[in-house]
ZANU-434677 format. One record per residue: y, x, z of N, C-alpha, C in turn. Coordinates in steps of 0.05 Angstrom, whole numbers. Layout:
<atoms>
ATOM    nyy    nxx    nzz   cayy   caxx   cazz    cyy    cxx    czz
ATOM      Y      X      Z      Y      X      Z      Y      X      Z
...
</atoms>
This chain:
<atoms>
ATOM    nyy    nxx    nzz   cayy   caxx   cazz    cyy    cxx    czz
ATOM    -24     17      0      0      0      0     25     17      0
ATOM     26     36    -18     47     57    -18     75     47    -20
ATOM     80     24    -34    108     16    -38    118     -1    -15
ATOM     99    -10      2    107    -24     27    120    -51     22
ATOM    111    -66      1    123    -91     -5    104   -114      3
ATOM    115   -137     10    100   -161     16     91   -174    -10
ATOM     65   -177    -14     55   -187    -39     65   -215    -44
ATOM     70   -231    -24     80   -259    -28    110   -261    -26
ATOM    124   -240    -33    153   -239    -30    167   -258    -48
ATOM    192   -265    -42    208   -282    -59    212   -271    -87
ATOM    212   -245    -89    215   -232   -115    193   -241   -135
ATOM    169   -245   -124    147   -253   -141    151   -282   -151
ATOM    162   -298   -134    167   -326   -142    187   -328   -164
ATOM    206   -309   -166    228   -311   -185    223   -294   -210
ATOM    199   -285   -215    196   -265   -236    202   -277   -264
ATOM    200   -303   -268    205   -314   -294    235   -318   -300
ATOM    252   -312   -280    280   -313   -285    290   -286   -293
ATOM    295   -281   -319    302   -254   -329    328   -244   -317
ATOM    329   -218   -311    354   -206   -303    372   -202   -327
ATOM    399   -201   -323    417   -196   -345    419   -165   -347
ATOM    402   -154   -364    401   -124   -366    413   -114   -392
ATOM    421   -132   -410    436   -125   -433    423   -103   -449
ATOM    439    -82   -456    430    -61   -474    408    -43   -461
ATOM    403    -45   -435    382    -29   -423    355    -43   -423
ATOM    354    -68   -432    329    -83   -431    307    -69   -448
ATOM    314    -58   -471    294    -44   -487    282    -20   -472
ATOM    299     -6   -457    290     17   -441    269      8   -421
ATOM    276    -14   -407    258    -24   -386    232    -35   -398
ATOM    234    -48   -422    209    -57   -435    191    -33   -442
ATOM    203    -11   -451    188     13   -458    173     23   -433
ATOM    187     24   -410    174     33   -386    151     14   -378
ATOM    157    -12   -381    136    -32   -375    111    -28   -392
ATOM    115    -21   -417     92    -16   -435     76      8   -426
ATOM     91     28   -416     77     52   -406     60     46   -382
ATOM     72     30   -363     57     22   -340     31      7   -348
ATOM     34    -12   -367     11    -27   -376    -10     -9   -389
ATOM     -1     11   -404    -20     29   -417    -36     45   -396
ATOM    -22     56   -376    -36     71   -356    -54     53   -339
ATOM    -45     28   -334    -61      9   -318    -87      3   -333
ATOM    -85     -4   -358   -109    -11   -374   -127     13   -378
ATOM   -116     37   -380   -132     61   -383   -149     65   -357
ATOM   -137     57   -334   -151     60   -309   -170     36   -304
ATOM   -170     17   -322   -188     -6   -319   -180    -26   -297
ATOM   -154    -27   -291   -144    -45   -270   -131    -70   -282
ATOM   -133    -92   -268   -117   -116   -274    -90   -114   -261
ATOM    -72   -131   -269    -45   -132   -256    -48   -138   -226
ATOM    -67   -156   -220    -71   -163   -191    -81   -140   -175
ATOM   -100   -125   -187   -111   -101   -173    -89    -80   -169
ATOM    -73    -75   -189    -52    -56   -186    -32    -64   -165
ATOM    -25    -90   -166     -6   -100   -146    -16    -97   -117
ATOM    -42   -102   -113    -54   -100    -87    -53    -71    -77
ATOM    -56    -52    -95    -56    -23    -87    -28    -13    -80
ATOM     -7    -24    -93     19    -13    -89     37    -32    -72
ATOM     26    -55    -64     41    -73    -47     60    -91    -62
ATOM     54    -98    -87     70   -117   -102     52   -140   -111
ATOM     64   -163   -116     49   -186   -125     42   -183   -155
ATOM     21   -197   -163     11   -196   -190     33   -205   -210
ATOM     48   -226   -203     68   -237   -221     91   -217   -225
ATOM     98   -203   -204    119   -183   -206    110   -159   -224
ATOM     85   -151   -221     75   -130   -238     77   -139   -267
ATOM     69   -163   -272     70   -174   -300     99   -174   -310
ATOM    118   -182   -293    145   -184   -302    157   -156   -308
ATOM    149   -136   -292    158   -109   -297    146    -99   -323
ATOM    120   -105   -328    108    -95   -353    120   -108   -377
ATOM    131   -133   -375    144   -146   -397    173   -139   -400
ATOM    183   -123   -381    212   -115   -382    230   -137   -372
ATOM    219   -156   -356    236   -178   -346    248   -171   -319
ATOM    237   -151   -305    248   -143   -279    251   -113   -279
ATOM    270   -103   -263    275    -74   -261    252    -61   -247
ATOM    240    -40   -258    219    -25   -243    232     -7   -222
ATOM    229    -15   -197    242     -1   -175    230     27   -172
ATOM    246     47   -162    237     74   -159    211     77   -143
ATOM    209     63   -121    185     65   -105    160     55   -120
ATOM    164     35   -137    141     25   -153    133     46   -173
ATOM    153     58   -187    146     78   -207    131    102   -195
ATOM    140    111   -172    127    134   -159     99    126   -150
ATOM     96    102   -138     69     94   -128     50     90   -151
ATOM     59     77   -173     41     73   -196     34     99   -210
ATOM     54    117   -212     49    142   -225     26    157   -210
ATOM     28    157   -184      8    172   -168    -19    158   -169
ATOM    -19    131   -167    -44    116   -167    -59    119   -193
ATOM    -44    118   -215    -56    117   -242    -58    145   -255
ATOM    -51    165   -239    -53    193   -250    -37    196   -276
ATOM    -12    186   -275      5    187   -299     18    214   -303
ATOM     14    233   -285     24    260   -289     54    263   -288
ATOM     67    244   -274     97    246   -271    112    231   -293
ATOM     98    220   -313    111    207   -335    127    183   -326
ATOM    117    168   -306    132    145   -295    152    153   -274
ATOM    143    170   -256    161    178   -233    186    191   -243
ATOM    185    206   -265    208    221   -274    230    203   -284
ATOM    223    178   -290    243    159   -301    259    145   -279
ATOM    252    149   -254    265    132   -233    295    135   -231
ATOM    305    160   -234    334    163   -233    348    151   -257
ATOM    335    153   -281    347    141   -305    347    110   -303
ATOM    326     99   -290    324     70   -287    347     60   -270
ATOM    352     73   -247    373     64   -229    401     68   -242
ATOM    404     89   -257    429     93   -271    434     71   -292
ATOM    413     64   -306    415     43   -326    420     16   -313
ATOM    407     11   -291    411    -14   -276    440    -16   -266
ATOM    451      6   -256    478      6   -247    498      0   -269
ATOM    492     11   -293    509      6   -316    508    -23   -324
ATOM    484    -35   -323    481    -63   -330    496    -81   -311
ATOM    496    -73   -285    509    -90   -265    539    -90   -268
ATOM    551    -70   -281    580    -70   -286    587    -93   -305
ATOM    569   -101   -322    575   -120   -343    582   -148   -332
ATOM    567   -157   -312    571   -183   -300    566   -181   -270
ATOM    581   -196   -254    576   -196   -225    549   -209   -220
ATOM    536   -201   -197    509   -210   -192    506   -240   -191
ATOM    526   -254   -180    523   -283   -177    525   -298   -204
ATOM    533   -284   -225    536   -297   -252    512   -292   -270
ATOM    494   -273   -262    474   -265   -281    453   -286   -287
ATOM    447   -303   -267    427   -324   -272    435   -342   -295
ATOM    461   -348   -296    471   -365   -318    474   -350   -344
ATOM    487   -327   -343    493   -313   -368    468   -304   -383
ATOM    446   -301   -369    421   -295   -383    411   -317   -400
ATOM    420   -342   -395    412   -365   -411    429   -369   -435
ATOM    454   -360   -434    473   -366   -455    464   -358   -483
ATOM    453   -334   -487    444   -327   -514    422   -345   -525
ATOM    408   -359   -507    387   -377   -515    396   -406   -519
ATOM    422   -411   -514    432   -438   -513    434   -451   -540
ATOM    425   -476   -542    430   -492   -566    452   -514   -560
ATOM    460   -515   -534    480   -535   -527    493   -526   -501
ATOM    520   -526   -500    535   -519   -475    558   -539   -473
ATOM    562   -550   -450    585   -568   -444    597   -559   -417
ATOM    623   -554   -417    635   -542   -393    660   -558   -385
ATOM    662   -563   -359    687   -575   -347    701   -554   -331
ATOM    726   -549   -337    741   -527   -324    766   -538   -311
ATOM    770   -530   -286    793   -540   -270    814   -520   -264
ATOM    808   -494   -265    827   -473   -258    832   -452   -279
ATOM    812   -448   -297    814   -426   -316    807   -435   -344
ATOM    817   -420   -364    807   -423   -391    778   -414   -390
ATOM    759   -430   -401    731   -422   -401    727   -394   -414
ATOM    709   -378   -403    705   -351   -413    699   -349   -442
ATOM    684   -369   -453    678   -368   -482    702   -372   -499
ATOM    724   -381   -488    748   -387   -503    771   -367   -499
ATOM    767   -348   -481    789   -330   -473    794   -309   -494
ATOM    819   -301   -496    826   -277   -512    820   -252   -495
ATOM    819   -230   -508    814   -205   -494    836   -199   -474
ATOM    861   -204   -482    884   -199   -464    883   -217   -440
ATOM    876   -243   -444    875   -262   -422    852   -254   -403
ATOM    829   -246   -414    807   -238   -396    815   -213   -380
ATOM    828   -194   -393    836   -170   -379    856   -177   -356
ATOM    874   -195   -362    893   -203   -341    879   -216   -317
ATOM    859   -233   -323    845   -246   -301    829   -226   -284
ATOM    815   -208   -297    800   -188   -282    819   -170   -266
ATOM    842   -165   -277    862   -148   -263    873   -161   -238
ATOM    872   -188   -237    882   -203   -214    861   -206   -191
ATOM    836   -199   -197    815   -204   -177    821   -191   -151
ATOM    814   -205   -129    816   -193   -102    788   -194    -89
ATOM    779   -173    -78    791   -146    -78    792   -134   -106
ATOM    810   -115   -109    815   -104   -136    791    -91   -148
ATOM    787    -94   -174    766    -81   -189    777    -55   -200
ATOM    759    -35   -203    768    -10   -216    773    -15   -245
ATOM    788      4   -257    794      1   -286    768      1   -302
ATOM    749     18   -294    723     19   -308    709     -8   -308
ATOM    708    -20   -284    695    -46   -282    710    -67   -298
ATOM    736    -67   -297    752    -86   -313    745    -84   -342
ATOM    745    -60   -353    739    -57   -382    711    -65   -389
ATOM    692    -59   -371    664    -67   -375    662    -98   -375
ATOM    675   -111   -356    674   -140   -354    688   -153   -378
ATOM    710   -142   -387    724   -153   -411    705   -151   -435
ATOM    693   -128   -439    675   -124   -462    652   -143   -461
ATOM    641   -147   -437    619   -165   -434    627   -194   -440
ATOM    651   -202   -431    660   -229   -437    665   -233   -467
ATOM    676   -213   -480    680   -216   -509    654   -217   -524
ATOM    634   -202   -514    607   -202   -527    594   -229   -525
ATOM    599   -244   -502    588   -270   -499    597   -289   -521
ATOM    621   -285   -532    632   -303   -551    619   -302   -579
ATOM    599   -285   -581    583   -285   -606    570   -312   -611
ATOM    566   -327   -590    554   -354   -593    572   -373   -609
ATOM    598   -367   -610    616   -384   -625    613   -381   -655
ATOM    603   -359   -664    603   -353   -693    575   -351   -704
ATOM    554   -350   -688    527   -347   -698    518   -373   -712
ATOM    497   -370   -728    486   -393   -742    456   -394   -740
ATOM    443   -416   -735    455   -443   -731    472   -444   -705
ATOM    494   -458   -707    513   -459   -685    503   -478   -663
ATOM    507   -469   -638    502   -487   -615    522   -510   -615
ATOM    514   -532   -602    533   -554   -597    550   -546   -572
ATOM    576   -545   -576    594   -535   -555    617   -554   -550
ATOM    623   -559   -525    646   -575   -518    657   -567   -491
ATOM    683   -571   -488    697   -564   -463    716   -587   -456
ATOM    718   -593   -430    739   -610   -419    755   -592   -400
ATOM    781   -589   -406    798   -571   -392    821   -586   -380
ATOM    827   -582   -355    850   -595   -342    876   -586   -354
ATOM    894   -605   -358    920   -598   -370    935   -577   -354
ATOM    932   -577   -327    945   -558   -310    937   -529   -317
ATOM    912   -525   -327    903   -499   -335    919   -488   -358
ATOM    926   -506   -377    941   -498   -400    971   -494   -394
ATOM    980   -504   -372   1008   -501   -364   1013   -475   -349
ATOM    992   -462   -339    995   -439   -322    994   -414   -339
ATOM   1016   -399   -343   1017   -376   -361   1006   -350   -349
ATOM    981   -350   -342    969   -327   -329    971   -302   -347
ATOM    980   -280   -336    983   -256   -352   1011   -254   -365
ATOM   1027   -274   -362   1054   -274   -375   1053   -291   -400
ATOM   1077   -298   -410   1078   -317   -433   1066   -306   -458
ATOM   1070   -280   -464   1058   -269   -488   1028   -272   -489
ATOM   1015   -266   -466    986   -269   -464    978   -298   -466
ATOM    994   -315   -453    987   -344   -453    991   -356   -481
ATOM   1012   -348   -494   1017   -358   -521    994   -351   -540
ATOM    985   -326   -539    962   -319   -555    937   -335   -548
ATOM    934   -340   -522    911   -356   -513    912   -385   -523
ATOM    935   -397   -523    938   -424   -533    932   -425   -563
ATOM    941   -405   -578    936   -404   -606    905   -401   -611
ATOM    892   -386   -594    863   -383   -597    849   -410   -593
ATOM    858   -426   -574    847   -452   -569    850   -470   -594
ATOM    873   -468   -606    878   -483   -631    858   -475   -653
ATOM    854   -449   -655    836   -438   -676    808   -448   -671
ATOM    799   -445   -647    771   -453   -640    768   -483   -643
ATOM    788   -498   -635    787   -527   -636    785   -538   -664
ATOM    793   -522   -684    791   -530   -712    765   -521   -725
ATOM    748   -507   -711    723   -498   -722    702   -521   -720
ATOM    685   -523   -740    665   -544   -740    646   -540   -716
ATOM    640   -562   -703    622   -562   -680    634   -555   -654
ATOM    660   -550   -653    674   -543   -628    691   -567   -620
ATOM    689   -575   -595    704   -598   -585    718   -590   -559
ATOM    745   -588   -560    761   -583   -537    776   -608   -529
ATOM    772   -616   -504    785   -641   -494    803   -633   -470
ATOM    827   -643   -470    845   -638   -448    846   -662   -430
ATOM    842   -658   -404    845   -679   -384    874   -681   -375
ATOM    889   -701   -383    917   -702   -377    923   -707   -348
ATOM    946   -698   -339    954   -701   -311    960   -729   -303
ATOM    965   -747   -322    975   -774   -315    952   -794   -310
ATOM    927   -785   -309    905   -803   -304    905   -812   -275
ATOM    903   -838   -271    903   -849   -244    875   -849   -231
ATOM    855   -845   -248    827   -842   -238    815   -817   -250
ATOM    797   -805   -235    786   -779   -244    757   -776   -234
ATOM    737   -774   -252    709   -771   -244    700   -743   -238
ATOM    719   -723   -240    710   -696   -236    721   -682   -212
ATOM    727   -697   -191    740   -685   -168    721   -667   -151
ATOM    696   -668   -158    677   -650   -144    679   -621   -152
ATOM    694   -616   -174    698   -588   -183    685   -582   -210
ATOM    690   -558   -220    680   -550   -246    650   -547   -247
ATOM    639   -549   -271    610   -546   -275    604   -542   -305
ATOM    580   -533   -310    571   -528   -338    544   -540   -341
ATOM    539   -551   -365    512   -560   -373    503   -542   -395
ATOM    479   -530   -393    469   -512   -414    440   -518   -420
ATOM    434   -519   -446    407   -525   -455    396   -501   -470
ATOM    379   -485   -459    366   -463   -474    346   -474   -493
ATOM    342   -461   -515    323   -470   -536    295   -471   -524
ATOM    282   -495   -527    255   -498   -518    252   -503   -488
ATOM    275   -507   -474    274   -511   -445    290   -535   -438
ATOM    286   -546   -414    302   -569   -405    331   -560   -400
ATOM    349   -579   -401    377   -573   -395    380   -566   -365
ATOM    398   -547   -360    405   -538   -333    434   -544   -327
ATOM    440   -546   -301    468   -547   -293    476   -521   -280
ATOM    502   -515   -279    511   -490   -266    537   -495   -253
ATOM    540   -486   -228    566   -488   -214    571   -462   -200
ATOM    596   -455   -197    604   -430   -183    630   -434   -169
ATOM    633   -419   -147    658   -419   -131    658   -396   -112
ATOM    681   -382   -110    684   -361    -90    661   -341    -91
ATOM    655   -330   -115    635   -309   -118    608   -317   -109
ATOM    602   -343   -112    574   -353   -108    569   -373   -129
ATOM    543   -377   -135    537   -396   -157    510   -409   -152
ATOM    505   -429   -167    479   -443   -165    471   -453   -193
ATOM    447   -446   -201    435   -455   -226    418   -479   -219
ATOM    424   -502   -231    411   -527   -223    390   -534   -243
ATOM    365   -536   -235    343   -543   -252    331   -570   -246
ATOM    337   -582   -223    327   -608   -216    338   -628   -236
ATOM    320   -642   -251    329   -659   -273    344   -684   -264
ATOM    340   -693   -240    356   -715   -230    385   -707   -226
ATOM    389   -683   -214    416   -672   -210    429   -667   -237
ATOM    414   -657   -256    425   -651   -283    433   -678   -296
ATOM    416   -698   -293    423   -724   -304    450   -735   -294
ATOM    454   -732   -268    479   -741   -256    503   -725   -266
ATOM    499   -699   -270    521   -682   -281    527   -690   -310
ATOM    506   -697   -325    510   -707   -352    527   -732   -353
ATOM    520   -750   -335    536   -775   -333    565   -770   -326
ATOM    568   -751   -307    596   -744   -299    611   -731   -322
ATOM    598   -714   -337    611   -701   -360    619   -722   -381
ATOM    601   -741   -385    607   -763   -404    632   -778   -396
ATOM    634   -784   -370    658   -798   -360    683   -781   -363
ATOM    681   -755   -359    704   -737   -362    713   -737   -391
ATOM    695   -735   -410    702   -735   -438    715   -762   -446
ATOM    704   -783   -434    715   -809   -440    744   -813   -431
ATOM    751   -801   -409    778   -804   -398    797   -782   -408
ATOM    787   -762   -422    804   -741   -432    816   -748   -460
ATOM    834   -732   -469    845   -735   -496    823   -728   -516
ATOM    823   -741   -539    803   -733   -559    812   -706   -571
ATOM    796   -696   -590    801   -669   -601    828   -668   -614
ATOM    834   -688   -631    860   -687   -645    883   -689   -626
ATOM    881   -706   -606    903   -709   -586    906   -684   -570
ATOM    883   -671   -563    883   -647   -547    897   -624   -562
ATOM    890   -620   -587    903   -599   -603    933   -605   -607
ATOM    940   -630   -610    968   -637   -612    984   -630   -587
ATOM    971   -634   -564    984   -628   -538    988   -598   -536
ATOM    968   -582   -544    971   -553   -543    993   -543   -562
ATOM    995   -555   -586   1016   -548   -605   1043   -555   -593
ATOM   1045   -577   -579   1070   -585   -566   1078   -565   -544
ATOM   1059   -556   -529   1065   -535   -508   1076   -510   -521
ATOM   1064   -502   -543   1074   -478   -557   1102   -483   -568
ATOM   1108   -506   -578   1134   -512   -589   1156   -515   -568
ATOM   1149   -521   -544   1169   -525   -523   1178   -499   -511
ATOM   1165   -477   -517   1173   -451   -506   1198   -441   -519
</atoms>
């Protein structure tokens, strides 16, 4: 039991939830293939290997598929057990360096959701305080990350901006996902980053709103009733999987898979769209804001 892990740990239960490892995922898959090769050469099953090193069978499988980070203690224990001659153990420093680089891209509490985005065939988002990340300009995103408290380093800011811009590939890929947003009018009135940044941001909303398959709805301030007072949320449907809900606040988040909860969020989103301005009216309001400056 060299790695000293509980075989029934929570990590094993969550192995099918992929980490957001971005450009290092190929590296981890390659290491996983090496582990599998040495394991099979030794005539061991995933369960048997897990029992020897103190990890659960499911976690061993996830590491071999590149779905979870191979921790240094696992690499050392497996290398010794399977007589890998240092081939696995020597990678431990590179693995942790790669993992640290991947973590710069998105904060930990966001990775559960962002890992689903590239798989999405449908996304609907209600936003109360910010321009949704998929709609932000680079300058707007940089301004937002620069305002974070506690302050982020310049390196982290640039990594996060780059990661946010990379997410927007979903807007231009084909076949295109079904995308819609309901944004509070107050969000559009707040010139975060200064007017020049805000002006560019409003122009980007106009551009995206005129693209086929994109629906931007503004929730005006004059509504006397409001179905979204519980806060912002997102509905996301990965290809081949049920729709999920997602909520976040104060550097914490929750990915919602319970289908009854998701059904209620769907109904709430439908009510929000129903009370918001339609696409044509929403774009006209944004144009009016630009003209009033």
